[in-house]
C-alpha positions in Angstrom: 0.0 0.0 0.0 2.9 2.4 -0.5 4.4 4.2 -3.4 7.2 6.8 -3.7 5.6 10.3 -3.5 8.3 11.8 -5.7 10.3 13.2 -2.8 11.6 10.0 -1.3 8.7 9.6 1.1 7.0 6.2 1.0 3.9 6.7 3.2 1.8 3.8 4.4 -1.2 3.9 6.7 -0.6 1.5 9.6 1.7 3.3 12.0 2.0 6.9 13.4 5.2 7.4 11.3 3.5 6.3 8.2 0.5 8.5 8.8 2.8 11.5 9.6 4.5 10.9 6.2 1.1 10.8 4.5 0.1 14.1 6.0 3.3 15.7 4.9 3.0 14.3 1.4 -0.6 15.5 1.0 0.2 19.2 1.8 1.3 19.9 -1.7 -1.5 18.3 -3.7 -4.2 19.9 -1.4 -2.6 23.3 -1.9 -2.5 22.8 -5.6 -6.2 21.8 -5.5 -6.9 25.0 -3.6 -5.0 27.0 -6.1 -7.0 25.5 -8.9 -10.2 26.4 -7.1 -9.1 30.0 -6.7 -8.1 30.2 -10.4 -11.7 29.2 -11.3 -13.1 31.8 -8.9 -11.0 34.6 -10.3 -11.8 33.6 -13.9 -15.6 33.5 -13.2 -17.7 30.7 -11.8 -20.2 28.8 -13.9 -22.3 26.2 -12.0 -24.1 23.2 -13.5 -26.7 21.2 -11.8 -26.1 17.5 -11.0 -28.7 14.8 -10.9 -29.2 15.4 -7.2 -29.9 19.1 -7.9 -26.7 20.2 -6.2 -24.3 22.5 -8.0 -20.9 21.5 -9.5 -18.3 23.7 -11.1 -15.0 23.4 -12.9 -13.3 24.0 -9.6 -14.9 20.8 -8.0 -13.7 18.7 -11.0 -10.2 20.2 -11.2 -9.5 19.8 -7.5 -10.8 16.2 -7.4 -8.5 15.3 -10.4 -5.4 16.8 -8.7 -6.1 15.0 -5.4 -7.0 11.6 -7.0 -3.8 11.6 -9.0 -1.8 12.3 -5.8 -3.5 9.5 -3.9 -3.1 7.0 -6.7 0.6 7.6 -6.5 0.9 7.6 -2.8 -1.4 4.6 -2.0 -2.2 2.8 -5.3 -4.0 -0.1 -3.5 -6.4 2.0 -1.5 -9.8 2.8 -3.2 -10.8 6.4 -3.7 -14.3 7.7 -3.4 -14.6 11.3 -4.7 -17.9 13.2 -4.5 -17.8 14.1 -8.2 -16.8 10.6 -9.3 -19.6 9.2 -7.2 -22.1 11.6 -8.7 -20.9 10.6 -12.2 -21.3 6.9 -11.3 -17.5 6.2 -11.7 -16.5 5.7 -8.1 -15.4 2.1 -7.1 -18.2 0.0 -5.7 -16.4 -2.7 -3.8 -14.3 -0.7 -1.3 -14.3 -2.6 1.9 -13.6 -0.7 5.1 -10.4 1.1 4.1 -10.6 3.9 1.5 -10.1 7.6 0.8 -13.0 10.1 0.8 -12.6 13.3 -1.2 -14.8 16.4 -1.1 -13.0 18.7 -3.5 -15.1 21.7 -2.7 -17.2 21.4 0.5 -19.5 24.4 0.4 -19.9 24.7 -3.4 -23.1 26.8 -2.9 -21.1 29.2 -0.8 -18.3 29.2 -3.4 -20.8 30.0 -6.2 -22.3 32.8 -4.0 -18.9 34.4 -3.6 -18.6 33.6 0.1 -15.4 32.3 1.8 -16.5 29.2 3.8 -15.6 26.5 1.3 -12.9 23.9 1.7 -10.8 21.1 0.1 -11.2 17.8 2.0 -9.3 14.6 2.0 -10.1 11.9 4.6 -8.7 8.4 5.1 -11.0 5.7 6.5 -9.5 2.5 8.0 -11.7 -0.3 9.2 -14.7 2.0 8.7 -13.3 4.7 11.0 -11.8 8.1 10.1 -8.1 8.1 11.1 -6.6 11.0 9.0 -7.7 14.2 7.5 -6.4 17.2 5.6 -8.6 20.2 4.8 -7.9 23.6 3.5 -9.6 27.0 3.1 -8.6 28.3 -0.4 -9.7 31.8 0.4 -7.9 32.0 3.7 -4.9 30.0 2.6 -4.9 28.0 5.8 -4.5 24.2 5.8 -5.2 21.9 8.7 -4.1 18.3 9.0 -4.2 15.6 11.6 -4.2 11.8 12.2 -4.8 9.3 14.9 -1.7 8.7 17.0 0.1 11.6 15.3 -1.5 14.9 16.4 -2.6 17.8 14.3 -1.2 21.0 12.9 -2.2 24.2 11.1 -0.2 25.6 8.2 -0.9 29.3 7.3 -0.6 31.0 3.9 3.0 31.9 4.7 4.0 28.3 5.4 4.2 28.8 9.2 3.3 25.4 10.9 1.8 25.2 14.4 0.7 22.2 16.4 -3.0 22.4 17.4 -5.2 20.5 19.8 -8.8 20.5 20.9 -9.4 22.4 24.1 -10.3 21.2 27.6 -14.0 22.0 28.3 -14.1 21.5 32.1 -16.7 24.0 33.4 -16.1 26.8 31.0 -19.0 28.4 29.0 -19.8 26.4 25.8 -19.0 27.6 22.3 -21.1 25.6 19.9 -20.8 25.6 16.1 -23.7 25.2 13.6 -24.2 25.6 9.9 -25.4 29.0 8.6 -28.2 27.5 6.5 -28.7 23.9 7.8 -30.4 24.3 11.1 -33.3 21.8 11.1 -35.8 21.5 13.9 -33.8 18.9 15.8 -30.6 21.0 15.7 -32.4 24.1 16.8 -34.1 22.2 19.7 -30.7 20.8 20.8 -29.1 24.2 20.6 -31.8 25.9 22.6 -31.6 23.4 25.4 -27.8 23.9 26.0 -27.1 26.0 29.1 -25.6 29.5 28.4 -24.1 28.4 25.1 -22.6 30.8 22.6 -23.7 29.6 19.1 -21.4 30.5 16.2 -22.4 30.0 12.6 -19.8 28.8 10.0 -20.0 27.0 6.7 -18.3 23.9 5.4 -15.8 21.7 7.3 -14.2 24.8 8.8 -16.3 23.9 11.8 -14.1 20.8 12.4 -11.0 22.9 12.1 -12.3 25.3 14.7 -12.8 22.4 17.1 -9.4 21.0 16.3 -7.6 24.2 17.1 -9.5 24.8 20.3 -11.8 27.6 19.3 -15.1 25.8 20.0 -16.4 22.8 21.9 -19.3 21.1 20.0 -20.7 20.8 16.5 -24.0 19.0 16.3 -25.7 18.2 13.0 -29.0 16.4 12.2 -29.4 17.9 8.7 -28.5 15.4 5.9 -25.0 15.4 4.6 -22.6 12.9 2.9 -19.7 11.0 4.3 -17.2 13.0 2.2 -18.5 16.1 4.0 -17.2 14.9 7.4 -14.3 12.4 6.7 -11.5 14.9 6.5 -12.7 17.0 9.4 -13.3 13.9 11.5 -9.8 12.6 10.9 -8.3 16.0 11.7 -10.3 16.2 14.9 -9.2 12.7 16.0 -5.6 13.8 15.6 -6.3 16.9 17.7 -7.8 14.9 20.5 -11.5 15.2 19.7 -14.2 12.7 18.7 -17.3 12.3 16.5 -20.3 10.3 17.6 -23.6 9.0 16.3 -26.0 11.7 17.8 -28.6 9.1 18.6 -26.6 6.3 20.2 -23.3 7.7 21.3 -21.4 5.2 19.2 -18.4 6.4 17.2 -19.4 7.7 13.7 -18.4 5.1 11.1 -18.2 5.1 7.3 -19.1 3.1 4.2 -22.9 3.4 4.9 -25.3 2.9 2.0 -24.9 5.6 -0.6 -22.2 7.2 1.7 -25.1 9.0 3.4 -24.3 10.3 6.9 -26.4 10.0 10.0 -27.0 12.7 12.6 -23.7 13.3 14.5 -22.0 15.4 17.1 -18.4 16.4 16.9 -16.8 17.3 20.2 -13.4 18.5 21.4 -13.5 17.1 24.9 -15.8 14.1 25.0 -15.2 13.2 28.6 -16.1 16.6 30.0 -19.1 17.0 27.6 -20.4 13.6 28.8 -19.8 14.4 32.4 -21.8 17.6 31.9 -24.6 15.6 30.2 -24.4 17.7 27.0 -24.5 14.9 24.6 -27.8 14.5 22.6 -28.4 10.9 23.7 -28.2 12.0 27.4 -30.9 14.7 27.0 
């Protein structure tokens, strides 16, 4: 499951050292994908409608091609499921429990509107669990990466690298993240029941990055989304010390569900403290 990345690195997936090498090897292709997205934005965005009525642009397609090519070189034996390939019916069907999930532009609607909350996302699933994630904000030029057993880091537009981690919740006031536009009845009900919580709206997988760098505590979501929307952020958050759970049962969120459709979930920076304070949805 390894291949030379072109710089002498031969990343695998099974050890902390191997995952650290994978994270480092993915920085360049994710940045190139972000550059391709920004080139499309600057040249003028034209959106088309997919079969599921969601929009797609040349930026989605260019970014996915760049990332897929890099992953095929790095890990040629690991299947790749990209959002656009899946929509086109060309994604592999028999993937087992270990595979890559790509969302080349999470927040395409925001991208088309001219907003800034859209991201590039690459997540690695091993035995149906998210273990590694790299995501980037093309507009802000910031990249976040993390993996189980490795830790997590932020890389800014100047190339400055800084270790990050989820914050301890203890008894401090809650900061809760929610989507700008996807607050269904159950999400609103949960948010309203939280004691003295400050609710902050952000779009795309940037919410996972905020948890990973200790700027928030919880991110609940009942509104429908796909597995490629969460895989990269989930892997990043695991590296930073956080967790993501099935919002109904409290079991860890797992992947390769039918149609790659997600279930209601809650992402949390400090699961032990949140559970002790009875903040989890299944406790309420």
